[in-house]
N, C-alpha and C positions, 0 to 999 in steps of 0.2 A: 756468577763469576765476573760479571760487571763491576758489581760491588767491591769485588776483591780487587779488581785492577784499580780503582779509585782508592780504595783504601791504602793499597800497597804504595801507589803513587805519593799519596799524601805523606806517609811515614818516610819514604826515600827522599821526597823533596825536603823534608826538616834534617835528614842525615846529610844531605848533600850541601846544605846550607851551613851547618856545623863543619863539614870538612872545608868547604870554602873559606869560613871566617879563620879557622885554625890554620890553613894554608896562608892567608894573610899576616898572621901573628907569627908563624913559627917558618914559614916557609915549607921547604919539602925535606926537613930534617929526617923524616921517615925513611928516605932513600937510603940511609946508612945501615939500615936493619937487614939482617940476613932473614931468611925465610923461618929458619928455627926461631929466630928471636920473636918474630911476629908471632908464631905458635905458641910460644910462651906468653906473650903478652895477651892473647885471646884467652888462654888459661886463666891467667890472672882474672880476667873480666867476669868470664862466666862461673869461676869457682866463687868469686865474691857474690854473685847473683846468687847462687845455690846457699852460700852461708846465711845470706839476709833471708832467703826465704824459709831455711830451717829454724832459724833461731828467731827471727822477728825482729832482730836487732840490727840498725845501722848507726854505727858509731862514726863512720867519717861524714855522712851526711849526703854525699852524692847518690842520686836516686837508682833504684834498679832500671828505671827506664833509660836514663843517661847510659848506663853500663851496655844495655841492647843496642841504644843507638852507638856506642863505641864498637861495639862486635860488627855492626853492620861495616862501619867504615874502616876498622881494620882488616876486615876480609876482602874489601875492595882494593886496600893498600896491598895487600898479601898477594892478591892475583895481579895486580900491577908488577909487583917486584917477581913474581915467579914467571909471568908472561913476556914482559917487556924485558928481554934480555939484552936487545941492541941498545938500550937506553943506557950510557955511561954517566951522564952526569947527575950529581948530585941534588943539585938546586935546579928544578922545573920553575918555569913561571907560571903564574896562577891559571893561565889559558890552558897550557899544556897539561897540567894536572888535573884541571878540571875535564877536559876533553878525554882523558885516560879513565876518568873516575866515572863518567857519564857511559864510555864503550862498555865498561865491565858491569854497570848496573844495568845497563840494557840487556846485556846477555842473561844476568839475574832475573830479570823480569819475563823475559821469554822463557826460560827453565822454568820458572815459578808457574807460568800459564800453562805449559804441558804437564808439567806434574801435578798441578792442582786439578786438570781436568782429568787426569788418570785416577787420580786418587780421590775424586770427588769432594774436594775441600774437606778432607778429615782433620785436617789441623783445628778446623772451629770448634771439634767436639774434645780437644785435647786440653790438658792443663797447661798452665804456663810452665810450672815446674817440670813438667816432661819434656818441653821443648828446651828447657835450660840443661835438663840431663842428654838430651840429644846433641845439644852444642857439645857439651863435654864429652860424649863419646867420640865424635868427629874429631875434636882436638886430639884425643888419645890415638886415634887410627891416624891423623896426619902425623904426628910424632913417631909412631911405628913406622910408616912409610919413609919418613926423614930419616930414621936410624937404619933403614934398609937402602939408603941411598937413593930414595925416589922409585924404588922397584917394587912393584906388585905382580903377582903372578895371574890373579883373576879378578881382583878388587878394583874399583875407581880409583883414579888419580889425587893427587893432593888438590887441584884445582876442583874436581867436583865436590869434594868435602868442604871448601870454603864456599862454594855457591849454596850448598845446602845450609851450612851455619847462617850465611848471611839472610836466607829465606825463612829459616827457623827463627832468628832474632826479629826480622819484621812481623812474622806471624804473631810473636809475643807482645809486640808493641800494639799490633792491631787488637789481639784479645784484652789486652789492657786499655784500650780505647786512648791510646795516646797518639797526639798528631805530631 
């Protein structure tokens, strides 16, 4: 388990660096996105990964690893948009955006540690393509919950699905030995 924490931390450190660099370049333009738009953006990324995995053809040239990292970051952004309802400003300064990023990433690490313990690191024996499919399934679940105005009768909420997708994407990157 300690190896998982180290590997997980290495991956998310790289994702955080990408988030920070893009925030420096673009500001927090993502704040304009509604949760449904973020769900659709996640779908685009995951569907592209699946298409490349199935066809073996990558015409755009952006790597699958980059797309998994984008999924990690879009999940954090989605959690911020979903949970930080008191934030009204579209433009956050880099420090504030990074603090929010860290808050939700720390929650993801905590959840991963608990689930990883209970599931006995089963993800290590999974195929990356299965993790892709699980991410797509979670996206479809979120779309259904969004279509139901966020209401569920027995299932986890939207935030739990974002956390799961984030963790699946990190696991896929670890399995591919990406730093």
